[in-house]
VOPAGU-2260 file (C-alpha; in pm, 1 decimal, decimal comma):
REM VOPAGU-2260
SITE   aa  ch    i         X         Y         Z
SITE  MET   A    0   -8432,2  -20713,4    3564,9
SITE  ALA   A    1   -8665,2  -20581,0    3296,9
SITE  ALA   A    2   -8692,3  -20244,9    3475,8
SITE  ALA   A    3   -8311,8  -20221,6    3495,7
SITE  GLY   A    4   -8284,0  -20299,0    3124,8
SITE  LEU   A    5   -8545,2  -20037,9    3042,0
SITE  GLY   A    6   -8359,2  -19788,1    3260,4
SITE  VAL   A    7   -8032,9  -19853,2    3074,2
SITE  LEU   A    8   -8215,4  -19815,6    2741,0
SITE  VAL   A    9   -8364,7  -19481,4    2848,0
SITE  VAL   A   10   -8030,4  -19345,7    2976,6
SITE  CYS   A   11   -7855,0  -19452,0    2655,0
SITE  GLY   A   12   -8135,6  -19298,8    2450,0
SITE  VAL   A   13   -8096,9  -18967,1    2633,5
SITE  LEU   A   14   -7718,2  -18972,0    2584,4
SITE  VAL   A   15   -7762,0  -19040,0    2213,0
SITE  ALA   A   16   -8039,5  -18782,8    2171,2
SITE  ASN   A   17   -7818,6  -18518,0    2333,6
SITE  ARG   A   18   -7526,5  -18624,8    2112,9
SITE  THR   A   19   -7313,4  -18685,5    2423,1
SITE  VAL   A   20   -7125,4  -18981,3    2274,0
SITE  LEU   A   21   -7127,8  -18875,3    1909,8
SITE  GLY   A   22   -6757,7  -18785,6    1877,4
SITE  THR   A   23   -6633,8  -19116,6    2017,1
SITE  ASP   A   24   -6899,9  -19310,6    1827,4
SITE  VAL   A   25   -6798,3  -19155,5    1495,0
SITE  ALA   A   26   -6424,9  -19208,0    1558,5
SITE  VAL   A   27   -6465,0  -19577,9    1642,7
SITE  PHE   A   28   -6707,3  -19631,7    1355,7
SITE  ARG   A   29   -6473,9  -19474,2    1099,6
SITE  ARG   A   30   -6177,3  -19678,2    1224,4
SITE  VAL   A   31   -6362,2  -20009,9    1194,0
SITE  ASN   A   32   -6552,4  -19917,9     878,3
SITE  HIS   A   33   -6233,4  -19848,2     685,6
SITE  TRP   A   34   -6078,2  -20191,1     752,1
SITE  GLN   A   35   -6000,9  -20407,3     452,5
SITE  GLY   A   36   -6304,0  -20521,8     252,4
SITE  TRP   A   37   -6201,4  -20888,2     254,1
SITE  LEU   A   38   -6263,8  -20895,9     631,7
SITE  TYR   A   39   -6636,5  -20838,9     581,5
SITE  PRO   A   40   -6745,6  -21197,0     490,9
SITE  PRO   A   41   -6577,6  -21374,5     785,2
SITE  MET   A   42   -6678,5  -21100,9    1031,4
SITE  TRP   A   43   -7038,0  -21105,8     904,4
SITE  THR   A   44   -7051,2  -21485,7     934,7
SITE  VAL   A   45   -6930,0  -21484,9    1295,2
SITE  GLN   A   46   -7162,3  -21197,6    1388,9
SITE  LEU   A   47   -7465,6  -21359,6    1226,4
SITE  SER   A   48   -7400,5  -21699,3    1383,8
SITE  GLY   A   49   -7391,6  -21532,0    1724,8
SITE  VAL   A   50   -7714,6  -21343,0    1661,7
SITE  ILE   A   51   -7898,4  -21651,4    1537,9
SITE  GLY   A   52   -7739,3  -21929,9    1743,3
SITE  ALA   A   53   -7631,6  -21790,1    2080,4
SITE  LEU   A   54   -7970,8  -21759,9    2248,2
SITE  PRO   A   55   -8094,8  -22108,7    2147,8
SITE  LEU   A   56   -7762,8  -22258,9    2262,2
SITE  VAL   A   57   -7788,1  -22089,4    2601,7
SITE  ALA   A   58   -8151,0  -22204,0    2629,8
SITE  ALA   A   59   -8051,2  -22563,3    2548,1
SITE  ALA   A   60   -7767,0  -22556,5    2802,1
SITE  ALA   A   61   -8001,0  -22414,2    3066,7
SITE  ALA   A   62   -8258,5  -22684,9    2995,6
SITE  LEU   A   63   -7991,2  -22956,5    3021,8
SITE  LEU   A   64   -7886,4  -22810,5    3358,3
SITE  ARG   A   65   -8253,8  -22809,6    3465,4
SITE  ARG   A   66   -8268,6  -22430,5    3485,9
SITE  LEU   A   67   -8607,7  -22420,2    3318,0
SITE  ARG   A   68   -8688,0  -22057,1    3405,5
SITE  LEU   A   69   -8359,8  -21947,2    3248,7
SITE  ALA   A   70   -8428,9  -22163,0    2941,2
SITE  ALA   A   71   -8777,6  -22014,7    2904,7
SITE  ALA   A   72   -8654,5  -21656,4    2951,9
SITE  THR   A   73   -8379,3  -21709,1    2696,0
SITE  LEU   A   74   -8621,7  -21854,5    2442,4
SITE  LEU   A   75   -8856,3  -21561,9    2505,4
SITE  LYS   A   76   -8571,8  -21320,8    2433,7
SITE  ALA   A   77   -8488,0  -21513,8    2115,4
SITE  TRP   A   78   -8850,5  -21476,1    2008,7
SITE  LEU   A   79   -8853,7  -21104,2    2093,3
SITE  LYS   A   80   -8527,3  -21059,2    1901,9
SITE  ALA   A   81   -8707,2  -21176,0    1589,2
SITE  TRP   A   82   -8945,3  -20879,4    1611,3
SITE  PRO   A   83   -8879,5  -20576,6    1392,3
SITE  ARG   A   84   -8618,6  -20337,9    1519,3
SITE  TRP   A   85   -8846,1  -20144,7    1756,1
SITE  SER   A   86   -8532,7  -20025,4    1928,8
SITE  CYS   A   87   -8456,0  -19800,1    1631,0
SITE  SER   A   88   -8762,5  -19594,2    1707,3
SITE  VAL   A   89   -8664,8  -19579,5    2076,3
SITE  THR   A   90   -8309,0  -19457,4    2025,0
SITE  GLY   A   91   -8372,6  -19260,7    1706,2
SITE  GLN   A   92   -8002,0  -19209,1    1632,6
SITE  ARG   A   93   -7914,9  -19113,7    1277,9
SITE  LYS   A   94   -7627,9  -19294,5    1112,8
SITE  PRO   A   95   -7325,9  -19084,7    1203,9
SITE  CYS   A   96   -7089,4  -19079,8     907,9
SITE  PRO   A   97   -7134,8  -18939,5     558,3
SITE  ASP   A   98   -6818,1  -19115,2     432,3
SITE  VAL   A   99   -6931,0  -19467,4     522,7
SITE  ILE   A  100   -6814,3  -19766,3     318,7
SITE  LEU   A  101   -7124,0  -19979,1     257,0
SITE  ARG   A  102   -7091,5  -20356,3     256,1
SITE  GLY   A  103   -7361,7  -20617,3     214,3
SITE  GLN   A  104   -7712,7  -20471,2     206,8
SITE  SER   A  105   -7651,7  -20183,4     446,1
SITE  ALA   A  106   -7835,1  -19856,4     398,8
SITE  ALA   A  107   -7641,7  -19530,8     404,9
SITE  HIS   A  108   -7927,0  -19327,1     551,1
SITE  GLY   A  109   -8192,1  -19375,9     814,8
SITE  LEU   A  110   -8185,7  -19473,0    1177,7
SITE  SER   A  111   -7896,6  -19654,2    1339,6
SITE  CYS   A  112   -8023,1  -19951,9    1539,9
SITE  PRO   A  113   -7845,0  -20126,5    1823,3
SITE  PRO   A  114   -7661,7  -20420,3    1664,8
SITE  GLY   A  115   -7827,0  -20758,3    1704,3
SITE  HIS   A  116   -7513,6  -20917,1    1846,5
SITE  ALA   A  117   -7490,3  -20646,1    2113,2
SITE  MET   A  118   -7853,0  -20698,5    2212,9
SITE  VAL   A  119   -7798,7  -21076,2    2229,6
SITE  ILE   A  120   -7487,6  -21060,3    2451,1
SITE  PHE   A  121   -7656,0  -20806,7    2680,3
SITE  ALA   A  122   -7961,7  -21033,1    2710,2
SITE  ILE   A  123   -7748,5  -21339,2    2784,2
SITE  THR   A  124   -7548,9  -21149,9    3045,9
SITE  ALA   A  125   -7859,1  -21007,6    3212,8
SITE  LEU   A  126   -8036,4  -21344,7    3217,3
SITE  VAL   A  127   -7741,9  -21560,6    3327,2
SITE  ALA   A  128   -7580,0  -21324,0    3581,5
SITE  PRO   A  129   -7817,0  -21409,5    3870,3
SITE  TYR   A  130   -7710,8  -21774,0    3844,3
SITE  PHE   A  131   -7347,2  -21682,3    3916,8
SITE  LYS   A  132   -7394,7  -21500,2    4248,5
SITE  GLY   A  133   -7095,0  -21667,2    4415,2
SITE  TRP   A  134   -6852,0  -21587,1    4133,0
């Protein structure tokens, strides 16, 4: 599973480095970034609660269902998620838009990291999927 995840990371890194997805990425980013400013606080709250709470909740549910390996793996991922954004140095993508509307404490320049909520949902999917073989 870890090798598959690393493979996906490498392929995505190559696509980003070659600017293969840049046009679509910029178009989607601009569309979402120019939504109304009042949407930021509720969207940020939901996103942050998922980043902070999703992995411990999945680990607790796995422990209650006596899936101790899944609980341990999920807690390990939660611990790794707390590390600095090493993934920024792996992907190395620059932030795509000069006309960005900044909200919160976002930086206009520098590297664009994979969002925490995207990394969390990918981790949950990759860890839980083997337990749903018959579905």
